[in-house]
C-alpha positions as CSV (number, residue, x, y, z in Angstrom):
1,X,0.0,0.0,0.0
2,X,1.2,3.5,-0.8
3,X,1.1,5.9,2.1
4,X,0.5,9.6,1.6
5,X,3.7,11.4,2.3
6,X,2.0,14.1,4.4
7,X,0.4,13.7,7.8
8,X,-3.1,14.5,9.0
9,X,-3.9,17.5,11.2
10,X,-6.5,16.7,13.8
11,X,-9.3,19.2,13.3
12,X,-10.6,18.6,16.8
13,X,-7.4,18.7,18.8
14,X,-7.3,20.4,22.1
15,X,-5.1,23.1,20.6
16,X,-7.6,23.7,17.8
17,X,-10.5,23.9,20.3
18,X,-8.7,26.4,22.4
19,X,-7.7,28.8,19.6
20,X,-11.2,28.6,18.1
21,X,-12.7,29.5,21.5
22,X,-10.3,32.3,22.1
23,X,-9.9,34.2,18.8
24,X,-9.2,37.6,20.6
25,X,-6.5,36.2,22.9
26,X,-3.1,37.7,22.1
27,X,-1.6,34.1,21.9
28,X,-4.3,32.7,19.6
29,X,-2.7,33.6,16.2
30,X,0.7,32.1,17.0
31,X,-0.8,29.0,18.6
32,X,-3.0,28.5,15.6
33,X,-0.2,28.5,13.0
34,X,2.6,27.1,15.1
35,X,0.6,24.3,16.9
36,X,-3.0,23.8,15.9
37,X,-2.4,23.8,12.2
38,X,0.5,21.3,12.4
39,X,0.1,17.5,12.1
40,X,0.3,15.7,15.4
41,X,-0.8,12.4,16.9
42,X,-4.2,11.7,18.3
43,X,-3.9,9.8,21.6
44,X,-6.5,7.1,22.2
45,X,-7.0,5.7,25.7
46,X,-9.3,4.9,28.5
47,X,-11.1,8.3,28.0
48,X,-12.1,7.3,24.4
49,X,-15.6,5.9,24.0
50,X,-16.3,3.3,21.3
51,X,-12.6,3.0,20.4
52,X,-13.2,1.0,17.2
53,X,-15.7,3.5,15.9
54,X,-13.6,6.5,17.0
55,X,-10.5,5.2,15.3
56,X,-12.3,4.1,12.2
57,X,-13.9,7.5,11.8
58,X,-10.6,9.4,12.3
59,X,-8.6,7.2,9.9
60,X,-11.4,7.5,7.3
61,X,-11.3,11.3,7.6
62,X,-7.5,11.3,7.1
63,X,-7.8,9.0,4.1
64,X,-10.5,11.3,2.6
65,X,-8.1,14.2,3.0
66,X,-5.2,12.3,1.3
67,X,-3.2,12.3,4.6
68,X,-1.7,9.7,6.9
69,X,-3.0,9.8,10.5
70,X,-0.7,9.4,13.5
71,X,-2.3,7.6,16.4
72,X,-1.1,6.6,19.9
73,X,-2.5,3.6,21.7
74,X,-2.3,4.4,25.4
75,X,-4.4,2.2,27.6
76,X,-2.1,-0.6,29.0
77,X,-3.4,-1.7,32.5
78,X,-1.5,-0.1,35.5
79,X,-0.2,2.4,33.0
80,X,2.1,4.2,35.5
81,X,3.1,1.5,37.9
82,X,4.0,4.0,40.5
83,X,0.6,5.7,40.3
84,X,2.2,9.0,39.2
85,X,1.1,11.7,36.7
86,X,0.1,9.1,34.0
87,X,-1.9,6.7,36.2
88,X,-4.8,4.9,34.5
89,X,-5.3,2.4,31.7
90,X,-7.7,-0.5,31.1
91,X,-9.3,-2.1,34.1
92,X,-8.0,-5.5,33.3
93,X,-6.1,-7.6,30.9
94,X,-9.3,-8.9,29.3
95,X,-10.6,-5.4,28.9
96,X,-7.3,-4.4,27.2
97,X,-7.5,-7.3,24.8
98,X,-11.0,-6.2,23.7
99,X,-9.9,-2.6,23.4
100,X,-6.7,-3.1,21.4
101,X,-8.5,-5.6,19.1
102,X,-11.2,-3.0,18.4
103,X,-8.5,-0.4,17.8
104,X,-6.7,-2.5,15.2
105,X,-10.0,-3.4,13.5
106,X,-10.9,0.3,13.4
107,X,-7.7,1.1,11.4
108,X,-8.3,-1.8,9.1
109,X,-6.6,-1.7,5.7
110,X,-6.2,2.1,5.5
111,X,-2.9,3.9,5.9
112,X,-2.0,4.9,9.5
113,X,1.0,5.2,11.8
114,X,0.5,3.8,15.3
115,X,2.7,4.4,18.3
116,X,2.1,1.5,20.7
117,X,1.9,2.2,24.5
118,X,4.4,4.9,25.4
119,X,6.6,4.0,28.4
120,X,5.0,0.6,28.8
121,X,8.3,-1.3,28.1
122,X,10.7,1.2,29.5
123,X,8.8,1.2,32.8
124,X,9.5,-2.4,33.2
125,X,13.0,-1.6,34.2
126,X,11.5,-0.1,37.4
127,X,11.1,-2.5,40.2
128,X,7.7,-1.0,41.0
129,X,6.4,-2.6,37.8
130,X,7.6,-6.1,38.8
131,X,4.1,-7.3,39.7
132,X,2.8,-6.3,36.2
133,X,5.8,-7.5,34.1
134,X,4.4,-10.9,32.8
135,X,1.0,-9.5,32.1
136,X,2.3,-6.4,30.3
137,X,4.6,-8.3,28.0
138,X,1.8,-10.7,27.1
139,X,-0.5,-7.7,26.3
140,X,2.1,-6.0,24.2
141,X,2.7,-9.1,22.2
142,X,-1.0,-9.5,21.8
143,X,-1.4,-5.9,20.6
144,X,1.4,-6.4,18.0
145,X,-0.3,-9.5,16.8
146,X,-3.7,-7.8,16.5
147,X,-2.3,-5.1,14.3
148,X,-0.5,-7.7,12.2
149,X,-3.7,-9.7,11.7
150,X,-6.3,-6.9,11.4
151,X,-4.4,-4.0,9.9
152,X,-1.3,-5.6,8.4
153,X,-0.3,-2.4,6.4
154,X,-0.4,-0.2,9.5
155,X,3.1,1.1,10.5
156,X,3.3,0.2,14.1
157,X,6.1,1.4,16.3
158,X,6.6,-0.1,19.8
159,X,7.7,2.6,22.3
160,X,11.0,2.1,24.0
161,X,11.7,5.4,26.0
162,X,14.8,7.4,24.9
163,X,18.5,7.4,25.0
164,X,18.7,9.3,28.3
165,X,16.7,6.5,29.9
166,X,17.8,3.2,28.5
167,X,21.0,1.9,26.8
168,X,20.7,0.4,23.3
169,X,21.4,-3.0,24.8
170,X,18.6,-2.7,27.4
171,X,16.3,-1.3,24.8
172,X,16.8,-4.3,22.5
173,X,16.3,-6.7,25.4
174,X,12.8,-5.3,26.1
175,X,11.9,-4.9,22.5
176,X,12.6,-8.6,21.9
177,X,10.3,-9.5,24.8
178,X,7.6,-7.0,23.8
179,X,6.8,-8.2,20.3
180,X,9.2,-6.3,18.0
181,X,9.1,-9.2,15.5
182,X,5.4,-8.3,14.6
183,X,5.7,-4.5,14.2
184,X,7.6,-2.2,11.8
185,X,9.9,-0.8,14.4
186,X,10.2,1.3,17.6
187,X,9.4,4.8,18.8
188,X,11.9,7.1,20.7
189,X,11.6,10.3,22.8
190,X,7.8,10.2,23.2
191,X,6.8,13.2,25.4
192,X,10.5,13.9,26.0
193,X,13.0,16.4,25.0
194,X,16.2,14.6,23.7
195,X,17.6,16.1,20.5
196,X,16.9,14.6,17.2
197,X,20.7,14.0,16.7
198,X,21.0,12.2,20.0
199,X,18.0,10.0,19.4
200,X,19.1,9.3,15.8
201,X,22.4,7.9,17.1
202,X,20.6,5.9,19.8
203,X,18.0,4.6,17.3
204,X,20.7,3.5,14.8
205,X,22.5,1.6,17.5
206,X,19.3,-0.2,18.4
207,X,18.6,-1.1,14.8
208,X,22.1,-2.6,14.4
209,X,21.7,-4.6,17.6
210,X,18.3,-5.9,16.5
211,X,19.7,-6.9,13.2
212,X,22.5,-8.9,14.9
213,X,19.9,-10.6,17.0
214,X,17.9,-11.7,13.9
215,X,15.5,-8.8,13.6
216,X,16.8,-7.1,10.5
217,X,14.9,-4.3,8.7
218,X,13.4,-2.5,11.7
219,X,13.0,1.2,11.5
220,X,12.3,3.9,14.1
221,X,10.5,7.2,14.6
222,X,11.4,10.1,16.9
223,X,9.1,12.5,18.7
224,X,10.2,16.0,17.9
225,X,7.2,17.8,19.3
226,X,9.2,19.6,22.1
227,X,12.9,18.9,21.4
228,X,13.9,22.2,19.7
229,X,16.0,23.2,22.7
230,X,17.0,19.7,23.8
231,X,16.4,18.3,27.3
232,X,16.3,20.3,30.6
233,X,19.0,19.7,33.2
234,X,18.9,17.1,35.9
235,X,16.6,14.8,33.8
236,X,13.6,17.1,34.4
237,X,10.7,15.8,32.3
238,X,7.5,17.3,33.6
239,X,6.7,20.6,31.9
240,X,10.3,21.9,32.2
241,X,11.0,25.6,31.4
242,X,12.9,26.8,28.4
243,X,11.8,24.0,25.9
244,X,10.8,24.7,22.3
245,X,8.9,23.1,19.5
246,X,10.9,20.8,17.3
247,X,10.8,20.0,13.6
248,X,7.2,19.4,12.3
249,X,6.1,15.9,11.4
250,X,7.8,14.7,8.3
251,X,9.2,11.6,6.5
252,X,13.0,11.3,6.5
253,X,15.1,10.8,3.5
254,X,16.0,7.2,2.8
255,X,18.9,6.0,4.9
256,X,19.0,9.3,6.9
257,X,18.2,7.7,10.3
258,X,14.7,7.8,11.6
259,X,12.0,6.8,9.2
260,X,9.9,9.7,10.4
261,X,10.1,12.6,12.8
262,X,6.7,13.1,14.4
263,X,4.8,15.3,16.8
264,X,3.7,12.4,19.0
265,X,3.2,14.4,22.2
266,X,0.6,17.2,21.6
267,X,2.5,20.4,22.2
268,X,0.8,22.5,24.9
269,X,-0.8,19.6,26.7
270,X,0.6,19.4,30.2
271,X,2.6,16.5,31.6
272,X,0.9,17.0,34.9
273,X,0.6,19.5,37.8
274,X,4.3,20.2,37.9
275,X,7.0,22.3,36.4
276,X,5.6,25.3,34.5
277,X,2.0,24.1,34.4
278,X,-0.7,23.6,37.0
279,X,-2.9,21.7,34.6
280,X,-3.5,17.9,35.0
281,X,-1.8,15.6,32.6
282,X,-3.2,15.8,29.0
283,X,-5.0,19.2,29.5
284,X,-4.1,21.9,27.0
285,X,-2.4,24.9,28.7
286,X,-2.1,27.9,26.4
287,X,0.6,29.5,28.5
288,X,2.7,26.3,28.3
289,X,2.1,26.2,24.6
290,X,3.2,29.7,23.9
291,X,6.3,29.1,25.9
292,X,7.1,26.2,23.5
293,X,6.6,28.5,20.6
294,X,8.8,31.2,22.0
295,X,11.3,28.9,23.6
296,X,11.1,30.2,27.1
C-alpha cells in the first residue's frame, strides 16, 4: 500500500478547540499557526468511547483528505506502575485485549501510523512494575499480533523510551520481549526532549543490535514535538521551562536515520501538575504552549 507522504492534522485537537474558542487572545494567532495547524498524533486511551468507531472515523477522515493519520494507543493496564502523573489504563487484561482488538480493527486496511503504548516497556526496568511484568509483556505481544492480523499495512512502532533513559542494549532486550518481530519498528523520545541528533544515534545503535539478533529491517521514529532546545538539566521531564517546538512531522530521506520525525506528544498539553503548568496531565495549557513557541 502506498502511504500519503503528508500527515493528517487533527481538526478537533485540544489546541484547535482552544484557539477557536479564544480568537481575541493575544496568543491565539501564534498558537493556531505554530501548533493547531500542524500534524500531530491523536492519543486514544481509557477516555475514548467506542474505540473502534472512533479510530475508524478518524482514519477515514484522514484517508479522505489524502493524509496519513498518526495515532497513539495508550491504555495498558497499570499504565504508570508508581501511580504518578500518568496513572490509568484498562481495568483488566481482558478489557485491554478487547480494546486493542477494536483499535486495530478500526484502522483496518487504511494507511496509518500507530505508536504503541508509550513508556510501557521502559517502565518495566523499574522494580515498581515487577508485579505487572508478565501480564504487560503478554499484552504488548497480543497488541502487536492484533495489528499484524487486522491491519497488516499499519506502520506500528513499539515505544522504548529514549537514550537518556535506556541503553541500546537494554532497549533491545525489552523490544525482543515486547513483540518487535510483529511490528515495523520502535518509537523514541515520546513526550520527552532529547535532541533529534541524540535519538538518531541511539536509534541506529538499536537497529544494528536488533539486526544482529535476527530482527533485520526494523526502523524507528522520533518524537520531535518539544525537542527544539533539547532536554532540561537534571533529567527534568515534567513541563520543564525553556523548551521549544521541534521539527514538524515529516518523512525522513532514505537512509537518513529515523523513518519519520513526528509530533507524538501534543504540544501544549501538560505533563501533569508540575514544572511550568498547574494543569492535569493531558490538559491543554495555552501558556505552556506559547512558551514552547517562544522557547522560554
